[in-house]
C-alpha positions in Angstrom: -37.9 30.6 14.3 -38.4 31.2 10.6 -41.7 31.2 8.8 -40.0 29.8 5.7 -39.6 26.1 5.0 -36.1 25.1 6.0 -36.2 21.7 4.4 -32.7 20.6 3.4 -32.9 17.8 0.8 -31.0 14.6 1.6 -28.5 13.4 -1.0 -30.0 10.3 -2.7 -28.4 7.8 -4.8 -29.4 7.8 -8.5 -31.9 5.2 -9.8 -29.4 3.9 -12.4 -25.8 4.5 -13.4 -24.2 3.3 -16.6 -20.5 3.2 -17.2 -19.1 2.4 -20.7 -15.4 1.7 -21.1 -13.5 1.1 -24.3 -10.3 -1.0 -24.5 -8.1 -1.7 -27.5 -6.6 -5.1 -27.7 -4.0 -6.6 -30.1 -3.6 -10.3 -30.7 -0.1 -11.2 -32.0 -0.6 -14.8 -33.0 -3.6 -15.0 -35.3 -2.0 -17.2 -38.0 -4.5 -19.9 -37.3 -7.5 -17.7 -37.9 -6.5 -15.1 -40.5 -5.8 -15.6 -44.2 -2.3 -15.3 -45.6 -3.0 -12.0 -47.4 -3.8 -10.3 -44.2 -0.9 -8.9 -42.1 0.1 -10.4 -38.8 -1.9 -9.5 -35.7 -5.5 -8.4 -35.2 -6.9 -5.2 -33.6 -10.1 -5.5 -31.5 -12.1 -3.0 -29.5 -13.7 -4.4 -26.3 -16.6 -2.5 -24.8 -17.4 -3.1 -21.1 -20.8 -1.7 -20.0 -21.5 -1.7 -16.2 -25.1 -0.9 -15.1 -26.0 -0.3 -11.5 -29.7 -0.2 -10.6 -30.6 1.2 -7.2 -33.9 1.0 -5.3 -35.1 -2.3 -6.7 -36.5 -3.6 -3.5 -33.4 -4.4 -1.5 -33.9 -3.4 2.2 -30.2 -2.6 2.5 -30.2 -0.4 -0.6 -27.6 -2.5 -2.4 -27.5 -2.0 -6.2 -28.0 -4.7 -8.7 -24.9 -4.7 -10.9 -24.8 -6.1 -14.5 -21.6 -6.2 -16.6 -21.7 -6.9 -20.3 -18.7 -7.4 -22.7 -18.8 -6.8 -26.5 -16.2 -6.9 -29.2 -16.1 -4.7 -32.3 
């Protein structure tokens, strides 16, 4: 038997994880929305943010997941 503390820490889930994804989208038919001087099509960047919060009171340890979408 050792006199040293042989505690091995358990692997815990993080309190919060955030994932940010960027997507590039092209719209071909934007003639109804854009003026005549602008070229055909429109380029948009979509940002998807997924947030997972752990240890918020669930007895099972299930995360609370929130997903938000934004366009630039």
